[in-house]
N, C-alpha and C positions, 0 to 999 in steps of 0.2 A: 775708612771715609771714602767716600769716591767724587768724583766733579758731582753728580746729582744728587749726592746730602747736602752739598756746600751749595746748590742753585735751590735746594727748598728752603734753607732758612732765608736764602733772599728773596725766596720767591713770597715767603711771613712777611719781611720786612716791609719789600718793595715790588708788591703783586705788579705782574707784566701788563694785567689787563690797564691798569693805570698811567702808563705810558700813551703819548700821545700815537697819534696814528703814523706818523711820517717817521717815528721813530726804530731803533733797530734794535732793541735788548735783547738780553738772555743769551743762552750759548750759539756762538758764531766762529769756533773751532773746537774741535776736541771730540771727544770720546765721551758720553754721560756716565758710562759704567768704569769709567780712569778709574785709578787709585791718586790719591791724594796725596800727598807727605805735608808741600808747603804750598804758600798764594802769595805771590807779589800783588801789590795792590798798589791802579795807577790812576791818573786822572785818564792821560791816555796811552793806547799802544802805539807806543814807539819803538824806534830800535834799539835807545836807550833802556827802554823798560825791558825790552827782551833779553837785550844782554845782563842786564839784573837780574832775571828771572834764569838765567842758564847759570849766570854765579853763584846764588843760593839756592840754586837743584829746586826750585818753584817747579808745580806739574799746572798748575794755574796762574793765570795773571785774572781778579775783577778790576774792571775799568769801569769807567764813567762813561766816557767816551765809545763807542761801538768802532771793534776795529775795522768792521766789513760797515762803511755808510752807503755806498751805493754798489748797486748790482755787479759783479765781476762779470763783462765780457770773455777775459783770456785770462790764460794765468803763464804770465810771461817773467822771465828770470831779469829783465832788463827793465820790468815797471818798478819806482820803489813798493808801490802800495803790493802789488802781487806777489813780490820779491817777501815781502815782509814774512804773507800771511804763508807761501811758501815755507819760509824759514822754520816759524811758528810752528806748522804742521811734522815739518822734519826734528825738532827739538822733540816734539812729543808733550807739547806746551797749549794747554788748554784755555781761552779766551769767554770768559763773560763778563757783559756789560749789565749795569744799573743805571742808569739816564735818566729821561724824562720823569718815567717810576720812580725813583726814588726824589725825584725834583717837588715831586706833586704830596708824596705819603707823609702821613701825619707824623709818622717817626723819622718823617728823612732828613735829608740835609739841612732845609730849613727850622725845622724843629729843633736839633741839635746844636746851631748855631746860636737859637732865640736863647735855648737852654744855659749854654756858657757865659752866653752875655747876658743872663740874668733878668732875661724879658718874662712878664708876665701875664696874664690873659690872654692869650697870643691867640691870632686867628690869621686864613691865607690873605695874601696880598690881592690875589685871582683867583676864584673859586674855575676847577678842572672839568670842562663840560665832559669827560668821557671817565668822570666818578659819582655811575649811579645809585641808588639804591634799588635793592629787591625785597620783599618781602615772604619771609619761607613759614610757611605754614604746613605743620604734621599733626598727627595725633595718635598719641602716647597712653598706654594703660598707669593709672594715679603714679605706682608704686616704682617707676621707672624715669618722672620727670626730673629728677635733680640730676640720675646720671646724664640724660638726652642733655639738657641745658647746662651743664657742666664742660661736656663735651662740645657741642655748636659755640658757645662762646670763646671755648679756649681755642675753635681755631678762628675766631674773628668775629663774627655773630655779634649780634647784642651791643653795639656800641652806635651812644648818640651823644655827641659832643665830650665830654668829662665824662658821662657815666657808663658803665659799661654793664655787661649781665639783665642788658635790658630787653624784659620777656614779660610773654602776658598769654594767660590759659584761661579755660571755662570750661566747664564742661558738660559730657554730651554720652550719648551711647553710638558705638560703631557696631557696625555689623558684619560680617564675611563667613565664606563657606567653603570652607579648603576642599580642594580637589581631590582626586584622586593619589596625585603625586604628590600632593604638598606636606610640610612639617611642620605644622601651626605649635607656634609659641602655647596655643591653649586651643581647646574645640576638641572636635572631633572631624575628621573628612568624611563628608557629603553630608553635613549638618549645618545648619543655618545658625551661626553663634551669635550672642550679643556680649558687649566685652564696655564694661565701665570705664571711660576715656575723657582724654582731657585734650582739647583743641590746642596745642603749644604753638604759638607764633613768635617771630623776632625778623629785627630786620638785620639785611648781610649790603655788604659794600656788593656789588655786582664781580668785583674783581676778584673775593674772595668765594665767590658761589661756591666753586669745583670743592676747594678745601672742607668748607662750612658743610655740605650735601654729605660726603666720605663721612665725614664724624659723626651726624646724625645718623647713617647707615651702620656703621660698626659698632653704636652705643644705643640702637635701636632695639628691643627684644622681639623682634614682628622677622617674620622669614622674606614677608615680603613687604619695604615703608612704603606706608599711603603720605604723600608731599605736595604741597605746589607750591611754585613760585612765581609769584603778583608782581609785578613790573610796576614802579612809583616814580611819580612826578618827582620828589625829594630831593634834591641835590645832595649830594656828601658834604656839609658844610665844611669838617675836617680837612679838609681834601683840596690842593692847590696850591699854586705857586707862591713864594713869596712867604715872606709871614713877618706881621707888624705884632708890635707888643708894647706893654707898658715897663720903664724904668719902674723899681721901689724907691728912688728919692728921684730931686731935679739933678741935673748938672749939667756944666757947660759940655763943647761939643769935645773940646779939649778933654775937659776930664772922660767922656765917653770914649774918644781914642785909646786912654790909656788903658780903660777897662779893657776894651777889647783887645789891646797889646797885651795884655796879665792873660785875658784869658784865652787868648789862643796861640799862647806864647811867640808871639810874633816882633820883631825890631822894630815893625814899625807898622803901620795902614795910611789906606790914602782913601 
């Protein structure tokens, strides 16, 4: 496993496209192809985090806060911030940050806290303006629709609220004329061909579009896949900051504090 493999997992959990424009998420230090045996998780990449990573033999630090927050105009060993970055490079330790993208992700920090606290009917406190939806439309032979649906929904398409695999298909007839160098799935070069197809459409969070289109192309039988990406005005209601939900039973503030301590394994909360 290498840095890129772990980054791909984090990208599925919290796509970098969900981060606010001012944020600095993703890989900030290191080689994407470097092998990884151990990972250290930290809130902030500090000198203590670096020392802990060295002691543990970690090759990668995954942090919430980016290690490089503002552009560096010099690399000086007498500056604590740049000295930390230089020491990370010298130690061969990569740094990857998931910050506001993890804050707003539907399966991110707030969703995990809400679930551990036993909250139901959860929704974000504040919707994220960068979380836009698009509609993906393609045209598929009927016998391949199930495979395409499984692929694109597996990559993150078709989610509306608590429902997944939300798609629509309507019948039609597609035409194409394969060129001299084409390798058509069906039909002959130089002959206009008609194929009964289904217009297949679904919604996709814009941040996941790249992965979904790749899944579509990999699963589709045609050599050249025709697809449209349409902008939508709909916000992605599942993406946003904070989380509110309902308790399973009425309780006092003290009772909820006890529940939080038990659920989060904390000595106290405030």
